[in-house]
N, C-alpha and C positions, 0 to 999 in steps of 0.2 A: 113372733113366730118366724122360723127360718124354713123355707120351702125349697127343696132340691129335687132335681130330676137325675136319676142315676141308672146305671147298668143298661137294661133293655127298655128304656123309657118308663121306668117305674118312678113313683112320686113318694118322697119321704119328708118327714119333719126332722130337722137337725137340732139336737140338744147336746151341748158339750161335744164330746168326742164320739157320739153315737147318732145313728139315723134310725128312724122308725118308719117302716113301710106303711103308707096310707093309700096305696094305689086303689084299693077296693072302693074308696070314697070318691074317686075321680073318674067321671064318665069318659069312656073312650081312650083311657091311658093305655097305649100300646105302641109297638115299634112301627106300625103301619104309617106310610107317608101320605099326606102331610101330617106331621105331628102337631096338630093344632089343639090338642086336648088341654094344654095349660092356658092358652088364650081363652078357651071357653070356660075353663074353671075359674080364671080370674074374673071374667064377666059375671059369673054366677056365684061368687065366693060367699056372699052373705048366707045364701041358702045351703051351700055345701059345707060351711064351716062346722056345724054341729056333727055332720057325718065324718068329717076329717078328724075331729077331736075324739069321736067314738072309736074310729079305727086306730088312732094313736093309743088309746087306753088299753087295747088288746094286743098291740104289736110288741114284739120282742126287740130289744135294742140290738143293733148291728154296728160293729166298729166302723166309723166313718172311713177309716183308712183302708178298709177292705172293699169299698165300692168304687165304681168308675163314675165320676161326676160329669154330667152333660150340661149344656146351657139350661138354666132354670126355666126359661121359656124357649123351647127349641124352634118355634115357628111363629114369631110375632108378625103382624101385618106390616109394620113399619119400624125401621130403625132410623132415628133422626139424630143428627149430631150438630153441636155448636162449635164453630171455629173461633179462634182468637178470643178466648174468654178469660184469660189471665194476662195481666199487663207484662209481667216479667217473661212469660213465654213469647209474647209478641216481640219483645225486645231481643230475645235470644235467637230468633229465627233468621234475621238478617237477609242474606241473598236467597235463602231457601223459602222465604215467605211468599205466599200467593195472595194473601190479604193485603190490600193497599194500605200503605203506611197511615197510622192513626186510626184505622177502623177496627172495631171489635165486633163481637157477635151481635151487639145491639144494632149496628149499622149494616153489617154484612149479612145478617140473617142466619140461615142454617143450611145444611146439606143432608143428603140421604146416603146411608150405607146399605149395601145389599144385605138382605136377610140371610143370603147364602154364605156370608162371611162369618156368621156366628159359629163359635166353637166353645168347648168347655175344657176344664182341666184335664180330662181323660185323653183328649186328642192333642191339645196344645196348638202351637203355631207351626205352620209349614211354609217355609220361604220357597219361592220359585227355584227350581233346580238350575244350578250353574249361573244364576243371575249375578251380575256384578254391580247392581244398583245398591244404594244404601237403604236399609229398612230400619225404622225407628219404633221404639215403644212410646206410648202416650198413656198415662195413667188417668182414669176418669171415674167419677161417680155416675152410675147409671140410674135413671128414674124409670120405674115401671108404672105405666098408666093403668088405672083401675076401672075406668068406666068410659063409655062413649061420650065425647064432649067436643064442643065447638064454641069459639069466641068466649073463652073463659077469662074473666078479669083476674089479675094476679092476686087480688084479695081472697079469691075463692079457689085458686089454682091447686093448693096443696090438698084440697078435698078430693081432687081427681087422681091422687097418687095411691097406687096399691102398695108399692114398696120400693126398695133400693137394692142395688147390686154393685159389684165391682166390674169394671170394664177396661180392657186394654185396647186402645185404638192403634193397631199396627199400620204403619204408613210407609209407602215407598216415596222417598224424597225426590223432589224435582232436581234437575241439573240445569242451572240457568243457561239459557240459549242452546241447550243440547237436548234435553228431554223435559218437557213441561206439560205432562198429561193432566187431565182434569182431576180435581180432588177426589171425586166419587170413584173413579177408576183406581187411583192409587191406594185407596183405603178399602176396597171391596174384594180383594183376593180371598179365595176360600181360606178360612181359619184366621182372618185378620181382625176378627172381633171376639176375642175371648170374653165370655160373660159368666159370672158366677161368684163364688161357688154355689150360691143359693140366692133367693130373694128374701131379704129381711123386710117384714111387713112394716108399713108406715107408722103403726102405733108404737113401734120400738124406737123410733127416731124422733126425738123431741124437736130438733132443729137441723134440717139438712144443710144449713149454712154455717155449721160449727163442727165440721168433721175433718179430722186429720186424714191426709191422703199421701201415702208413701208407696214408692216402687223401688224394688231392688233387682239388680241383675247379678247373678252368681254371688249373692250375699252382699253386694256393694250397693249402698243407698244412692239412687240416681235422682229420684224426685221426692220432695218433701215439702208439702204445702198444706193449706187448709181451705175448705170450700168457702169460707168467708171472704177469700180473696177473689172469687168470681166477679167478673164485671157484670154479667147478667145472671142473677140468681135463678134457682129452680122455678120459683113461682113466675118470674117474668118470662123465662124460657117457655113455660107451658102457655102463658098468655100469647107470646109471639107465634109459636107453632100453631096453636089452635085458632089463631086469627087467619091463618092461611088454609088450613085443612082440618078435617075431622080427625081427632085422635081416638083410638080404639083400645079396649082392654088388652093388656099385654104388650102394647107398643113400648118401645125402648127409646129413651132420650139420653144420649151421651152428652154430658154437660161441659166438655172441654177439658183440656189438659193444662196443668201448671208448668212452670219452668223445669228444666232438667232432662228434656227428651234426649235420646241418644241411640246409637245403633245397636241392633241385636244380630246375632249370628247363630248358625246351627251349632248345637251343643250347649247353648246358654240355658239357664233357668231363670225365668222372670217371675217375680212375686209381687203382687199388689196387695196393699193392706189399707182398708178404709175403716176408721174408728166406728164402732157400733154396727157396721155393716158386715164385714167379714174379711177373710184373707184367702187369696187364691194363688197357687203356684202352677205355672205352665212350662213345659219344655219347648224349646225351639229346635226344629229339625229342618232338613232339606226335604222338599217334596220328593216322593218316590219316582215320579215321572216328570219329564221335561215338558215345557210348553212350546207349541209350534211357533208362537210369536217371538219369544225370547225377550229378556230384559237385560241386555248387555250393552254397556255404553259404547263399545267398539262398533256395534251394529247401527248406531245412530248417525 
């Protein structure tokens, strides 16, 4: 099952090139803020599922290309991310790395991204206006948690997964000895976490460690790897994070990026494709308004 949020926070099931509106089966689905209806729906999915399928049976197909896709969970409680989780990516970072040499997500742990950084294909990525810093794409598999859990051993961890999605972790790069902000800040600009285009439920993914992960910029292949190359797999990541804090339904875990990261600029089109999960294209633009702080190297 592929679950999307679209237009004015409606909920639909995606089948092929069509979407079927099942909003009537989702309590509280509306544009009112905070848009926590998907977090609640994921928590209660087993009881909601028959109603969702009934709504699907009476819904008319709508061309997927005619709707505006939003983040499939617009308002999770937490967005957690794994750093340094592919060895070739660790090697390519060089002077831009903030993780100490030789350390991976297993030793380094995880970091948080602001939930306010979430965006969907409809809005895309907005880079700070007039910024002269380098902003990079990072292609990642996102794990969507399905139930409240704490201290989950890895052998049971996949039972806590509701589904998977595509995620682009946009990052403002450090400038060694010039601008070295904290990782959380550099990755939490508004629109710096495109998520989507839908959630593919876990029952459709036999093995999350056998998925091709590709990212294109303007049609050029930039990242091409497989989730089997993760240093810390999905199950171990859930074990790690849940050993520190409680995970809640709808929470998002970004599992780290493989090699091939590179800069993006206004006017670019970025497309991420993860086998069995989905494909999402987002536009990159400059934000309409400037920031009072400014992100220009000359100001440092």
